[in-house]
N, C-alpha and C positions, 0 to 999 in steps of 0.2 A: 779630348774633354768635350763637354757639351757646352754651349752657349747658354749664360743665364736668360738672356732675352727670348730665348726659344723655350726653355723648360718652365720658366715660371708661369706664363699663361697656362701651360698644360697642367702644372701642378694646381694652380688655382681653380681651374675647371673641373679636375678632380676632385679636389676639397669641397668644392660646391655641390658636385654630386652626391658626394658621400654625406654632407651635411643635410642635402634633401632628402636622401634616403633614410637617414637617420629621423628626420622629423615625420616622414611617411610612416615608418616603422613605430614610432612613438604613438602616433594618431591611431593606428591599427591596434596597437597594443592597449590603449585607453579604451576603445571600444569593445575589444575582446575582454577586457576585466570588468567593464559594465555588465556585458552579456552573462559572464560567468557568475557575477553578483547576481544577476536575476535568476540563473538557474539553481544558484544555492538558496535563494529565497523560496523558489518553487520546491525543491526537494525537503525545505524545512517545513513548508505547508503540507506537502504529502505526508511526511512523517506524523506530523500532529494529526492530520486526517485519520491516517492508518491507527495511530494509538486510539484514537477516539471510536473508530468503527471496531476495533478489537475489543475495546470495552464494552460497547454496546452488544456485540455479538456475544461475549461471555455472558453478559446478564441475560440475553435473550435465551441462550441455550440453556443457561441454569433453570430457566422457568419452564422451558420445554420439557427439560429433564423431570423436573417436579410435576408437570402436567401429565406426562407420561406414567410416570409411578403412581399418581393418583388413579388414572384410567385402568392401570393394571390392577390396582388393589378393587375397585370397583368391578372389573371383570371377574376376577376370582370371587367375589362375593356373589355375584349373579350365578357363576358356575356351580358354586356351593349350594346355593338355593335350589338351582335347577336340580342337582343330584339329590337333595332333600325332597323336592316335590316328587321325584321320579321314584324314589323309595316308597314314599307315602302312596303314590298310585299304584304301584306294584302291590303293596299290603293290602290295600284296598280291593285290589282286583282279585287277590289270592283269598280273600275273606268272601267275597261275593260268588266264587265258584263252589 
């Protein structure tokens, strides 16, 4: 058997080291939790920004779509007018000969 006078100081030293390690780990965990909280806040802000950006882009793309449709309508009108003018010109040229 071991002598109590020999093992007691060793056990106390081991317990002190375990307690010190526990305190150190608790401190690190608190720091880690704070950093995770900061990351969560940043992710939340990014999600909000992305949602806002998506909304703005959707509105902008709808406007661009309407503008393209209007330009297409105008182009079709110009092409139609050009064909009419071309037909008139051919008619006038044929009358003149």
